[in-house]
TORDO-54306 format. One record per atom (N, C-alpha, C): residue number from 1; residue in one letter; chain; atom name; x, z, y. Coordinates in pm, whole numbers, plus 32768, in hexadecimal, padded with zeros to 4 digits. Each point is the difference from the previous one (the first is absolute). Layout:
N
lumgu nr=NUM&rest=A&kette=A&atom=CA&xx=X&zz=Z&yy=Y
...
//
This chain:
62
lumgu nr=1&rest=M&kette=A&atom=N&xx=CFAA&zz=7FBC&yy=4B33
lumgu nr=1&rest=M&kette=A&atom=CA&xx=7F7E&zz=8015&yy=7FC3
lumgu nr=1&rest=M&kette=A&atom=C&xx=7FDF&zz=806C&yy=8058
lumgu nr=2&rest=R&kette=A&atom=N&xx=7FA5&zz=7F9E&yy=806A
lumgu nr=2&rest=R&kette=A&atom=CA&xx=7F62&zz=8028&yy=8026
lumgu nr=2&rest=R&kette=A&atom=C&xx=7FB8&zz=8065&yy=7FDE
lumgu nr=3&rest=I&kette=A&atom=N&xx=800F&zz=808C&yy=7FDD
lumgu nr=3&rest=I&kette=A&atom=CA&xx=7F62&zz=803B&yy=8001
lumgu nr=3&rest=I&kette=A&atom=C&xx=7FD6&zz=8041&yy=80A3
lumgu nr=4&rest=S&kette=A&atom=N&xx=7F57&zz=7FF8&yy=7FCD
lumgu nr=4&rest=S&kette=A&atom=CA&xx=7FBA&zz=8040&yy=805C
lumgu nr=4&rest=S&kette=A&atom=C&xx=7FA8&zz=8086&yy=7FC3
lumgu nr=5&rest=I&kette=A&atom=N&xx=7FBC&zz=8029&yy=8065
lumgu nr=5&rest=I&kette=A&atom=CA&xx=7FA9&zz=8079&yy=7FB1
lumgu nr=5&rest=I&kette=A&atom=C&xx=7F6C&zz=7FCA&yy=8090
lumgu nr=6&rest=D&kette=A&atom=N&xx=7FBE&zz=8014&yy=7FDB
lumgu nr=6&rest=D&kette=A&atom=CA&xx=7F5E&zz=7FBE&yy=8038
lumgu nr=6&rest=D&kette=A&atom=C&xx=7F98&zz=80B5&yy=8013
lumgu nr=7&rest=R&kette=A&atom=N&xx=8048&zz=804E&yy=809F
lumgu nr=7&rest=R&kette=A&atom=CA&xx=8004&zz=804A&yy=8021
lumgu nr=7&rest=R&kette=A&atom=C&xx=7F5C&zz=8020&yy=7FF6
lumgu nr=8&rest=D&kette=A&atom=N&xx=7FBE&zz=7F8A&yy=7FD1
lumgu nr=8&rest=D&kette=A&atom=CA&xx=7F7E&zz=7FF0&yy=7FF5
lumgu nr=8&rest=D&kette=A&atom=C&xx=7FA8&zz=8041&yy=7F7C
lumgu nr=9&rest=V&kette=A&atom=N&xx=804B&zz=7FA3&yy=7FC8
lumgu nr=9&rest=V&kette=A&atom=CA&xx=7FEF&zz=8046&yy=7F5C
lumgu nr=9&rest=V&kette=A&atom=C&xx=802E&zz=808E&yy=7FA7
lumgu nr=10&rest=C&kette=A&atom=N&xx=8069&zz=8004&yy=8042
lumgu nr=10&rest=C&kette=A&atom=CA&xx=8067&zz=80A8&yy=7FE0
lumgu nr=10&rest=C&kette=A&atom=C&xx=7F9A&zz=809C&yy=800D
lumgu nr=11&rest=I&kette=A&atom=N&xx=7FEE&zz=8024&yy=7F91
lumgu nr=11&rest=I&kette=A&atom=CA&xx=7FF5&zz=8063&yy=7FF1
lumgu nr=11&rest=I&kette=A&atom=C&xx=7FFE&zz=8069&yy=8043
lumgu nr=12&rest=G&kette=A&atom=N&xx=80E3&zz=7FF8&yy=7FE2
lumgu nr=12&rest=G&kette=A&atom=CA&xx=801D&zz=8058&yy=7FFE
lumgu nr=12&rest=G&kette=A&atom=C&xx=8005&zz=808C&yy=7F81
lumgu nr=13&rest=A&kette=A&atom=N&xx=7FFC&zz=7FAB&yy=7F74
lumgu nr=13&rest=A&kette=A&atom=CA&xx=8023&zz=803D&yy=7FC1
lumgu nr=13&rest=A&kette=A&atom=C&xx=8092&zz=8009&yy=7FBD
lumgu nr=14&rest=G&kette=A&atom=N&xx=8068&zz=7FCB&yy=8034
lumgu nr=14&rest=G&kette=A&atom=CA&xx=8085&zz=8033&yy=7FDA
lumgu nr=14&rest=G&kette=A&atom=C&xx=802A&zz=7FC2&yy=7FC2
lumgu nr=15&rest=Q&kette=A&atom=N&xx=7FD9&zz=7F85&yy=7F7F
lumgu nr=15&rest=Q&kette=A&atom=CA&xx=8060&zz=7FF4&yy=7F99
lumgu nr=15&rest=Q&kette=A&atom=C&xx=8068&zz=7F67&yy=8016
lumgu nr=16&rest=C&kette=A&atom=N&xx=7FDF&zz=8020&yy=8053
lumgu nr=16&rest=C&kette=A&atom=CA&xx=8066&zz=7F94&yy=8029
lumgu nr=16&rest=C&kette=A&atom=C&xx=8090&zz=802F&yy=8037
lumgu nr=17&rest=V&kette=A&atom=N&xx=7FDA&zz=8065&yy=8029
lumgu nr=17&rest=V&kette=A&atom=CA&xx=8094&zz=807C&yy=8031
lumgu nr=17&rest=V&kette=A&atom=C&xx=801F&zz=8035&yy=7F8B
lumgu nr=18&rest=L&kette=A&atom=N&xx=7FAC&zz=8028&yy=7FB9
lumgu nr=18&rest=L&kette=A&atom=CA&xx=8021&zz=8048&yy=7F62
lumgu nr=18&rest=L&kette=A&atom=C&xx=805F&zz=7F8D&yy=7FB0
lumgu nr=19&rest=T&kette=A&atom=N&xx=7FC6&zz=7F83&yy=8001
lumgu nr=19&rest=T&kette=A&atom=CA&xx=8037&zz=7FA1&yy=7FA8
lumgu nr=19&rest=T&kette=A&atom=C&xx=80B2&zz=7FB2&yy=805D
lumgu nr=20&rest=A&kette=A&atom=N&xx=7FFC&zz=7FEB&yy=805A
lumgu nr=20&rest=A&kette=A&atom=CA&xx=808D&zz=7FEC&yy=8065
lumgu nr=20&rest=A&kette=A&atom=C&xx=800D&zz=8047&yy=8096
lumgu nr=21&rest=P&kette=A&atom=N&xx=8030&zz=8053&yy=7FBB
lumgu nr=21&rest=P&kette=A&atom=CA&xx=8013&zz=807B&yy=809D
lumgu nr=21&rest=P&kette=A&atom=C&xx=806A&zz=7FBC&yy=8045
lumgu nr=22&rest=E&kette=A&atom=N&xx=8033&zz=7F94&yy=7FD1
lumgu nr=22&rest=E&kette=A&atom=CA&xx=8077&zz=7FDC&yy=8062
lumgu nr=22&rest=E&kette=A&atom=C&xx=7FDC&zz=7F9E&yy=8075
lumgu nr=23&rest=V&kette=A&atom=N&xx=7F5D&zz=7FBA&yy=7FC6
lumgu nr=23&rest=V&kette=A&atom=CA&xx=7F9B&zz=7F9D&yy=806B
lumgu nr=23&rest=V&kette=A&atom=C&xx=7FB4&zz=8014&yy=8041
lumgu nr=24&rest=F&kette=A&atom=N&xx=7FD9&zz=8078&yy=7FD5
lumgu nr=24&rest=F&kette=A&atom=CA&xx=7F6C&zz=8027&yy=8026
lumgu nr=24&rest=F&kette=A&atom=C&xx=7FD1&zz=8082&yy=7FEC
lumgu nr=25&rest=T&kette=A&atom=N&xx=7FDA&zz=8036&yy=809B
lumgu nr=25&rest=T&kette=A&atom=CA&xx=7FE9&zz=8083&yy=8037
lumgu nr=25&rest=T&kette=A&atom=C&xx=7F6B&zz=8056&yy=803F
lumgu nr=26&rest=Q&kette=A&atom=N&xx=7FD5&zz=8044&yy=7FEB
lumgu nr=26&rest=Q&kette=A&atom=CA&xx=7F8D&zz=7FE3&yy=804A
lumgu nr=26&rest=Q&kette=A&atom=C&xx=8008&zz=8071&yy=80C1
lumgu nr=27&rest=D&kette=A&atom=N&xx=7F68&zz=7FEA&yy=804D
lumgu nr=27&rest=D&kette=A&atom=CA&xx=8046&zz=7FD2&yy=806D
lumgu nr=27&rest=D&kette=A&atom=C&xx=7F64&zz=8099&yy=8034
lumgu nr=28&rest=D&kette=A&atom=N&xx=8045&zz=8043&yy=8044
lumgu nr=28&rest=D&kette=A&atom=CA&xx=7FCD&zz=80A2&yy=8034
lumgu nr=28&rest=D&kette=A&atom=C&xx=7F32&zz=7FE3&yy=7FD3
lumgu nr=29&rest=D&kette=A&atom=N&xx=7FDF&zz=7FC5&yy=7FF1
lumgu nr=29&rest=D&kette=A&atom=CA&xx=7F4D&zz=7FDF&yy=7FBE
lumgu nr=29&rest=D&kette=A&atom=C&xx=8010&zz=7FC4&yy=7F9A
lumgu nr=30&rest=G&kette=A&atom=N&xx=80AA&zz=801B&yy=7F67
lumgu nr=30&rest=G&kette=A&atom=CA&xx=7FF6&zz=7FD9&yy=7FB9
lumgu nr=30&rest=G&kette=A&atom=C&xx=800E&zz=7F6A&yy=7FAD
lumgu nr=31&rest=F&kette=A&atom=N&xx=7FB2&zz=7FEB&yy=808A
lumgu nr=31&rest=F&kette=A&atom=CA&xx=8013&zz=7F2A&yy=7FB2
lumgu nr=31&rest=F&kette=A&atom=C&xx=8074&zz=7FC9&yy=7FE1
lumgu nr=32&rest=S&kette=A&atom=N&xx=803C&zz=7F82&yy=7FB4
lumgu nr=32&rest=S&kette=A&atom=CA&xx=806A&zz=7FE8&yy=7FDC
lumgu nr=32&rest=S&kette=A&atom=C&xx=8054&zz=7FA8&yy=8081
lumgu nr=33&rest=E&kette=A&atom=N&xx=8077&zz=7FF8&yy=7FFF
lumgu nr=33&rest=E&kette=A&atom=CA&xx=8080&zz=7FBF&yy=803F
lumgu nr=33&rest=E&kette=A&atom=C&xx=8041&zz=8020&yy=7FC3
lumgu nr=34&rest=L&kette=A&atom=N&xx=8078&zz=7F65&yy=806F
lumgu nr=34&rest=L&kette=A&atom=CA&xx=806A&zz=7F8E&yy=7FAA
lumgu nr=34&rest=L&kette=A&atom=C&xx=805D&zz=807A&yy=8020
lumgu nr=35&rest=L&kette=A&atom=N&xx=8077&zz=8038&yy=7FD6
lumgu nr=35&rest=L&kette=A&atom=CA&xx=804F&zz=800E&yy=8028
lumgu nr=35&rest=L&kette=A&atom=C&xx=8066&zz=7FCE&yy=804A
lumgu nr=36&rest=P&kette=A&atom=N&xx=8024&zz=8019&yy=8066
lumgu nr=36&rest=P&kette=A&atom=CA&xx=8070&zz=7F79&yy=8039
lumgu nr=36&rest=P&kette=A&atom=C&xx=809D&zz=7FF5&yy=7FA1
lumgu nr=37&rest=G&kette=A&atom=N&xx=7FF9&zz=7F5D&yy=7FDB
lumgu nr=37&rest=G&kette=A&atom=CA&xx=805D&zz=7FBD&yy=7F9E
lumgu nr=37&rest=G&kette=A&atom=C&xx=7FE7&zz=8063&yy=7F9F
lumgu nr=38&rest=H&kette=A&atom=N&xx=7FB0&zz=7FDF&yy=7FFD
lumgu nr=38&rest=H&kette=A&atom=CA&xx=7F63&zz=8032&yy=7F54
lumgu nr=38&rest=H&kette=A&atom=C&xx=808C&zz=7F80&yy=7FA8
lumgu nr=39&rest=E&kette=A&atom=N&xx=7FE9&zz=7F8B&yy=802B
lumgu nr=39&rest=E&kette=A&atom=CA&xx=806C&zz=7FA1&yy=7F73
lumgu nr=39&rest=E&kette=A&atom=C&xx=8078&zz=8079&yy=7FDE
lumgu nr=40&rest=E&kette=A&atom=N&xx=8076&zz=800D&yy=8055
lumgu nr=40&rest=E&kette=A&atom=CA&xx=8048&zz=808D&yy=7F9B
lumgu nr=40&rest=E&kette=A&atom=C&xx=8027&zz=806E&yy=7F9C
lumgu nr=41&rest=G&kette=A&atom=N&xx=8009&zz=7FFA&yy=7F56
lumgu nr=41&rest=G&kette=A&atom=CA&xx=7FB2&zz=804F&yy=7FD0
lumgu nr=41&rest=G&kette=A&atom=C&xx=7FA2&zz=7FF0&yy=7FC2
lumgu nr=42&rest=A&kette=A&atom=N&xx=7FAC&zz=7F89&yy=800C
lumgu nr=42&rest=A&kette=A&atom=CA&xx=7F8C&zz=800B&yy=7FCA
lumgu nr=42&rest=A&kette=A&atom=C&xx=7FF2&zz=7F97&yy=7FAA
lumgu nr=43&rest=T&kette=A&atom=N&xx=7FE0&zz=7FFF&yy=7F95
lumgu nr=43&rest=T&kette=A&atom=CA&xx=8010&zz=7F62&yy=7F81
lumgu nr=43&rest=T&kette=A&atom=C&xx=7F57&zz=7FDC&yy=801F
lumgu nr=44&rest=D&kette=A&atom=N&xx=8033&zz=7F7D&yy=8001
lumgu nr=44&rest=D&kette=A&atom=CA&xx=7FC6&zz=7F92&yy=7FCB
lumgu nr=44&rest=D&kette=A&atom=C&xx=7F75&zz=8043&yy=7FD4
lumgu nr=45&rest=T&kette=A&atom=N&xx=7FFE&zz=8041&yy=7F54
lumgu nr=45&rest=T&kette=A&atom=CA&xx=7FD2&zz=801E&yy=7F92
lumgu nr=45&rest=T&kette=A&atom=C&xx=7FDA&zz=808D&yy=807F
lumgu nr=46&rest=M&kette=A&atom=N&xx=8011&zz=8066&yy=8015
lumgu nr=46&rest=M&kette=A&atom=CA&xx=7FD7&zz=8090&yy=806E
lumgu nr=46&rest=M&kette=A&atom=C&xx=7F88&zz=7FB4&yy=804B
lumgu nr=47&rest=I&kette=A&atom=N&xx=7FFC&zz=7F90&yy=8017
lumgu nr=47&rest=I&kette=A&atom=CA&xx=7FB0&zz=7FD0&yy=8091
lumgu nr=47&rest=I&kette=A&atom=C&xx=7FB6&zz=7FED&yy=7FE1
lumgu nr=48&rest=K&kette=A&atom=N&xx=7FF5&zz=7FAA&yy=7FA6
lumgu nr=48&rest=K&kette=A&atom=CA&xx=7F80&zz=7FD4&yy=7F78
lumgu nr=48&rest=K&kette=A&atom=C&xx=7FC8&zz=805A&yy=7FAA
lumgu nr=49&rest=E&kette=A&atom=N&xx=8055&zz=8044&yy=7FD5
lumgu nr=49&rest=E&kette=A&atom=CA&xx=7F8A&zz=8060&yy=7FF4
lumgu nr=49&rest=E&kette=A&atom=C&xx=7FCE&zz=8070&yy=8069
lumgu nr=50&rest=A&kette=A&atom=N&xx=8025&zz=8000&yy=8093
lumgu nr=50&rest=A&kette=A&atom=CA&xx=7F7F&zz=805C&yy=802F
lumgu nr=50&rest=A&kette=A&atom=C&xx=7F8B&zz=7F6F&yy=7FD9
lumgu nr=51&rest=V&kette=A&atom=N&xx=8028&zz=7F98&yy=8067
lumgu nr=51&rest=V&kette=A&atom=CA&xx=7F7F&zz=7FB7&yy=7FDE
lumgu nr=51&rest=V&kette=A&atom=C&xx=7F9B&zz=800D&yy=7FC3
lumgu nr=52&rest=R&kette=A&atom=N&xx=804E&zz=8040&yy=7F86
lumgu nr=52&rest=R&kette=A&atom=CA&xx=7F74&zz=7FD4&yy=7F70
lumgu nr=52&rest=R&kette=A&atom=C&xx=8000&zz=80EE&yy=7FEB
lumgu nr=53&rest=V&kette=A&atom=N&xx=8006&zz=8026&yy=801F
lumgu nr=53&rest=V&kette=A&atom=CA&xx=7FD1&zz=80A1&yy=802F
lumgu nr=53&rest=V&kette=A&atom=C&xx=7FC7&zz=7FDD&yy=80C6
lumgu nr=54&rest=C&kette=A&atom=N&xx=8003&zz=7FF0&yy=8008
lumgu nr=54&rest=C&kette=A&atom=CA&xx=7FB4&zz=7FB4&yy=8065
lumgu nr=54&rest=C&kette=A&atom=C&xx=7F66&zz=8007&yy=8007
lumgu nr=55&rest=P&kette=A&atom=N&xx=7F7C&zz=8075&yy=8002
lumgu nr=55&rest=P&kette=A&atom=CA&xx=7F94&zz=8004&yy=7FF2
lumgu nr=55&rest=P&kette=A&atom=C&xx=7F85&zz=7FC7&yy=8032
lumgu nr=56&rest=V&kette=A&atom=N&xx=8035&zz=7FE6&yy=8066
lumgu nr=56&rest=V&kette=A&atom=CA&xx=7FB6&zz=7F89&yy=8063
lumgu nr=56&rest=V&kette=A&atom=C&xx=8064&zz=7F96&yy=7FEF
lumgu nr=57&rest=Q&kette=A&atom=N&xx=8053&zz=7FCD&yy=7FD4
lumgu nr=57&rest=Q&kette=A&atom=CA&xx=802D&zz=7FA2&yy=7FDA
lumgu nr=57&rest=Q&kette=A&atom=C&xx=804E&zz=7F9D&yy=80B9
lumgu nr=58&rest=A&kette=A&atom=N&xx=7FDA&zz=8099&yy=804D
lumgu nr=58&rest=A&kette=A&atom=CA&xx=807A&zz=801E&yy=80B1
lumgu nr=58&rest=A&kette=A&atom=C&xx=808D&zz=7F9A&yy=7FEA
lumgu nr=59&rest=I&kette=A&atom=N&xx=8019&zz=7FF2&yy=7FB5
lumgu nr=59&rest=I&kette=A&atom=CA&xx=80B9&zz=7FBB&yy=801B
lumgu nr=59&rest=I&kette=A&atom=C&xx=7FFC&zz=7F4C&yy=7F97
lumgu nr=60&rest=T&kette=A&atom=N&xx=7FFB&zz=7FD6&yy=8078
lumgu nr=60&rest=T&kette=A&atom=CA&xx=8046&zz=7F4B&yy=7FC9
lumgu nr=60&rest=T&kette=A&atom=C&xx=8095&zz=7FD8&yy=8006
lumgu nr=61&rest=V&kette=A&atom=N&xx=8043&zz=7FC0&yy=7FC6
lumgu nr=61&rest=V&kette=A&atom=CA&xx=8070&zz=7FF3&yy=7FDD
lumgu nr=61&rest=V&kette=A&atom=C&xx=8016&zz=7F4D&yy=801E
lumgu nr=62&rest=A&kette=A&atom=N&xx=8018&zz=7FD4&yy=8063
lumgu nr=62&rest=A&kette=A&atom=CA&xx=8026&zz=7F82&yy=8026
lumgu nr=62&rest=A&kette=A&atom=C&xx=80AB&zz=7FF9&yy=7FEA
//
């Protein structure tokens, strides 16, 4: 599963981090980033929910 975050769209709301903390983190500026080895410990359900709750739809999964 390939996860992408459009950093031009991300507003740093942090909903992805709250929903799937094993996959997402926030950088020093508050914008979302993927954690290294993000597949480990994450479920498809968690990732799909993080995509759904992003208020600006900055996360895509392919």
